[in-house]
C-alpha positions in Angstrom: 0.0 0.0 0.0 1.4 3.4 -1.0 1.8 6.4 1.4 -1.3 8.2 -0.1 -3.5 5.2 0.4 -2.3 4.8 4.0 -3.0 8.5 4.7 -6.5 8.1 3.3 -7.2 4.9 5.2 -6.1 6.6 8.4 -8.2 9.6 7.7 -11.3 7.5 7.0 -10.8 5.6 10.3 -10.3 8.7 12.3 -13.2 10.5 10.7 -15.6 7.7 11.5 -14.8 8.1 15.2 -14.4 12.0 15.3 -17.8 12.9 16.7 -16.7 16.4 17.8 -15.5 17.5 14.3 -18.5 16.1 12.5 -20.9 17.6 15.1 -19.6 21.1 14.3 -20.2 20.5 10.6 -16.6 20.2 9.6 -15.8 18.5 6.3 -12.6 16.6 5.5 -11.7 18.1 2.1 -8.3 16.5 1.4 -5.6 14.4 3.0 -2.2 13.2 2.0 1.0 12.3 4.0 1.6 15.2 6.4 -1.1 17.4 5.0 -4.9 17.8 5.6 -7.6 20.3 4.6 -10.8 20.7 6.6 -13.6 23.3 6.2 -16.4 24.5 8.5 -19.2 27.1 8.1 -19.6 29.5 11.0 -23.1 29.1 12.4 -25.2 31.2 14.7 -24.3 28.9 17.6 -20.6 29.8 17.1 -21.0 33.6 17.5 -19.8 35.3 20.7 -20.9 38.5 22.4 -19.1 40.7 19.8 -21.1 39.0 17.0 -17.9 37.3 15.8 -17.0 33.6 15.6 -15.7 32.6 19.0 -12.0 31.9 18.8 -12.4 28.4 20.3 -14.3 27.2 17.2 -11.5 28.5 15.0 -8.9 26.8 17.2 -10.9 23.6 17.0 -11.0 23.7 13.2 -7.2 24.3 13.1 -6.6 21.6 15.7 -8.7 19.0 13.8 -6.8 19.8 10.6 -3.5 19.4 12.6 -4.8 16.0 13.9 -5.6 14.7 10.5 -2.3 15.8 9.1 -0.1 14.3 11.8 -2.0 11.0 11.8 -1.4 10.1 8.1 1.4 7.5 8.8 -0.7 5.0 10.8 1.0 5.9 14.0 -1.3 7.3 16.7 -0.2 10.8 17.3 -1.6 13.5 19.7 -1.0 17.2 20.3 1.8 18.0 22.7 1.6 21.8 22.4 -0.5 24.2 20.2 -0.6 27.9 19.7 -2.8 30.1 17.6 -2.6 33.7 16.5 -5.9 35.3 15.4 -5.2 37.9 12.7 -8.8 38.7 11.5 -12.4 38.1 12.6 -14.6 35.4 11.2 -18.4 36.1 11.0 -21.6 34.1 10.9 -22.0 32.5 7.5 -18.2 32.5 6.7 -16.9 29.2 5.4 -13.5 28.7 7.0 -10.8 26.4 5.5 -7.9 25.0 7.6 -4.8 23.8 5.7 -2.4 21.8 7.8 1.2 21.2 6.6 3.9 19.2 8.1 7.1 21.2 8.7 9.2 18.5 10.2 8.9 15.0 11.8 11.7 13.3 13.6 11.4 10.4 16.0 8.2 10.8 18.0 7.9 14.5 17.5 6.5 16.7 14.7 5.7 20.3 13.9 2.7 21.3 11.8 1.5 24.7 10.6 -2.2 25.4 10.0 -3.5 28.4 8.1 -7.2 29.2 8.6 -8.7 31.3 5.9 -12.1 32.4 4.7 -13.1 30.3 1.6 -11.8 33.0 -0.7 -8.3 32.9 0.9 -8.4 35.8 3.4 -6.3 34.7 6.4 -8.1 34.5 9.8 -5.6 32.7 11.9 -2.2 31.0 12.0 -1.8 27.9 14.2 1.3 25.8 15.1 1.0 22.4 16.6 3.7 20.1 18.0 2.8 16.5 17.8 3.9 13.4 19.8 3.6 9.9 18.6 2.1 7.5 21.1 1.7 3.7 21.1 -0.6 2.1 18.6 -1.8 2.1 15.0 -4.9 3.9 13.7 -5.7 1.0 11.3 -4.4 -2.1 13.0 -2.2 -4.2 10.7 -2.0 -1.6 7.9 1.5 -1.6 6.7 3.1 0.0 3.7 4.1 -2.4 0.9 7.8 -2.1 0.3 9.5 -2.7 -3.0 10.0 -6.4 -3.8 13.5 -7.7 -2.9 15.4 -10.5 -4.5 16.1 -13.3 -2.1 19.8 -13.8 -1.4 
């Protein structure tokens, strides 16, 4: 099985169990090794006292994209540290898109950047997540198929 197929199988398995992301109306748009794109529309229930999207919802969208990006290798991986910088407001009715990109992965640690934009590309927030691999596979027994080797 190639890396893209593994990433998609992991995303499908995670999505099936991700009640929180689905409950907020998030959509998994794309996934490939070290990369994921999720989208969400800002609903009336997500608006705060300033009539803006509550930052916690924007953080959750970014965090979900981060989670899908760092779990594309069939190794269970969780957030170790995350930070977000809000650069513009999101409003009711805005469709937000979070694009997560792997910056580095070494040993059990990884760094991922997530840019949250309005659908047309206007930047709302920048998020950085540090991941930590933990024990276990996302899809038990799923292994990459290596190149065939001649027997000695």
